[in-house]
N, C-alpha and C positions, 0 to 999 in steps of 0.2 A: 527717467520714467518711461519715455517712449521706447527706449531700447528694451526695458524690462517687459513692456507689453508685447513687443515683437518676439522676445525670447520665449515667453509663456503662451503665445497665441495658439500654436498647434495643440498644446496640452489642454488649454482652456476650451478650445473649440471642440476637441474630442469629447471632453467630459460633458459638455452641453448637448452634443448630438446623441451621446449614449445615455443621457438622462441620469448621469452620475453626480451632477453638481448639486450640492446642498444649497437651497435658495438663501440660506442665512450665512453663507460663506462667500465672500467676494472672489472673483477670478484672481489667480495669483498675479497676473500681469498688472492689476491695478492696486495691489496692496502696497502702501508706502510707509507702513509703521514698523519696519524692521523685520529681521529674520525670525525664525521659529514657527512652530505650528500654531496657526490662527486659533483653532478651537481649544487646543490644549492650554495655551497661555491664558485665554479668556476664562476657561473653567478653573484654572489654578488660582487666578486672581479673585474669582467669585468666592472661593473658600477663604482667601485673605480678608475680603470685605466682610464676610459673615463672622469669621472667628476672631479677627483682630479688630475690625471696625464696628462690630456688633450691628451690621446691617440687618434690618428687619423687612419682611415681605411687604409691609404697608408703607414703607418710607418713600419720601420724595427725594430723588437722587439727581445730583448734578455731576456730569462728566466733563471736566475742563480739558480740552484738547482730545475730543472723542475719536479723532482719526477716522477710520473706516469701520467703526463699530465693534472692535474686538472685545471691548469690555461690555458693550450693550447687549450683544447676542446672548451670552449666558444669563443675563438678568431677565430676559424675556420669559424664562422658565422659573424664575424665582419671585419676582415682584407680583403681587396679586392686584386685584382690580382697585384696591385702595391706594396702591403704590403708583409712582410715576417716575419717569426718567426724562431728563433734558440734557442734551449734549451740544456743545459748540466746538467748532474747529475752524482753522484758517484755510484748509484745503477744500475748495468748493466741490471737487469731484467726489471726495469722501462723503460729504454731507448729502450729495445727490444720490449716491448709492444707498446710504443708510435710509434716506427718506423713501426710496422705492422699495427696498427689500424689507425694512423693519417696520417703519411707521404704517405702511400699507397693511401689515398683518397685526400690528400692536399699536393702536392709536394712542395709547398712553405713553408711547415713546416718541419724542419729537427731537428734531435736529435743526441746528441753526448755523449758517455760515457767518463768521465774523471776519471782517476785512482788516486784519491786523498784519502789520508789516513783519516779514521774516525773510532774511536774505536767501534762504533756500526754497521755501514753499510759497511765499507770497511777497516778493520783493517790492511790489508796487502798492502794497496795502495802505489804506487811508489812515488807519489808527496805529498808535504806538502802544505796545504792551505795557509801557510804564505808566500810562494814564488811562488805559481802557477801563470803562465801567461795564461790568457784567450786565447783560440785558435782563436782569431779574430783580424782583423787589427785595427789600430787607427781610431778614428772618423768614426765609421761605423754604429752605432745604433741610432735610434731616441728615443727609450724608453726601459728602462731596469727595470726588476722587480725581487724582492726577497721576497717571502712570507714564514715566519717562518724559515729563514735560519740563520740570525744573532742571533736568540735566542738559537743557538746551536754552536756558534763559539767563540773562545777565542780572546782577543784583537789583537794580532799580525796577526791573520787570517783575522779579520774584516778590519784592516788597509790595508792589501794587496788587499782584494777584493774591497774596496772602491776606491783604487788607480786604479785598473783594470777597474772598472766601469767608472771612469772618463776618462781613456785612450780610451776606446772603444766607448764612447758616442760621437755623433756629437755635435759641439757647438750649444747650444740651445736645446739639447736633455734633457730628464727628466728621473729620476729614482723614483720608488715607492718601499719603503722597509718597512717591518714590524719589530717591536721591542717590547720588554718589557722595558720601560724607567722609571728609578727611578728619580722622580722630588721632589722638596720641598713639593709639595702637597701630594705625596704618600709615602714618606719615613717612616712615622710613621706606616702606615698600613703594609708596608713591614717588618719592625722590629717586629711588633706584630703578624706576620704570618697570616694576614687577606687578603692575595691575593691568586689568583689561576692562576698559581702555586705559591707555597711559595718559597721564597728565603732566606734561613737561614744564609748564609755565606757571609759576606762582605769582598771582596777582593780588595777594593780600587775603581777602575774604574768600577767594575762590581760585581754583586752578583750571587751566584749559589745555586742551590738546594742541590747539592751533592758534597762534597769535593773530594771524590774518583773518581767521574765521572762528572767533572764540565760541560762538554758539554751537559749533559742531559737537562739542562734548565739554561739559562743565562739571566740576566737583566742588562742593562747598565745604568750608570748615564747619564742623558740627556746632561750634560755639557761636558762629554767625547765624546759623539757622535757628538755634534756640533763642537768640536775642530777637530775631525777627518775629517769631511766634509770640513771644512775650509782648512785643510792641503792638501786635495786632489783637491782643486779647485772646489768644488761643493757648490752651494748656496741653503740652505734650503728655501723652499717656505712656510713660516709660514702662518697660524698656523699649529702646529702638531695636528693630529687628534687622540686623545687619546682613548684607548679601555677600555673594561670592566674588564680585568684581574686584575686591581689594585683596583677594588671596586668602581670606579667612578659611580656616578648616571647618568651622561650624557656621552655617548660614541657613537662612530660610528661603531666599530666592536669589535672583541675580543682583538687583539693586537693593539698597537699604530702604526699609519701609518705616515711615514715621506716621503714627496715628495721634491725632490731637482732638480736643474737645473745646467747644465754645461754652464756657461756664454758664450755668443758670444764673439769672439776675436775682 
């Protein structure tokens, strides 16, 4: 992260001095949420949230693993005064930037740091993802999103997060979550190393790219994910929208997108 900041320092400084920096786009040197164009990815996912997840302008939104605001920024132009956004993440610097840049302009957008252990981003965290309770009440949100979060979480962590998503969603609320899903159609390409990323190690319900650091990239069997949703009382809204990571000719985005609903009681 330090090297990245140094690499982009001249460019970030020049943009600031010339007044070309968008106040709702962080300097490149502090972005830790992967490659790609920050605004383009956020705007693309906003369309997924609306078209696939039926996100409405007045919804209460939860962003699990909100990073440095890539999904939050486009929502500032979509949610109305009746809507609200809450996000949490384990990277303190990302939460600090979001609070300064976004909450100061949009007070219905709030961000919270969660001290959850992660070997890459927060190795000394106090809490485990496998038993972390989201800091929100039951039946509170209309829409919950996770983008490229479960591709870095082990099964026990995923199980707990899905349970918490179900707990905090309103009846009738929806969640949109991205995965790398291993299906009967893609298993041969996975075994042949023809996917991006590659997943060389089969550990039963999931595959990983690196046995020493399994959370670096994880793909789950579709059957396992479906069983976990059912266990948590979430109903998947088929079809699943498969992505290009697995080498499919027809795809919607890079990762696979699963939309689910918490049934009305």
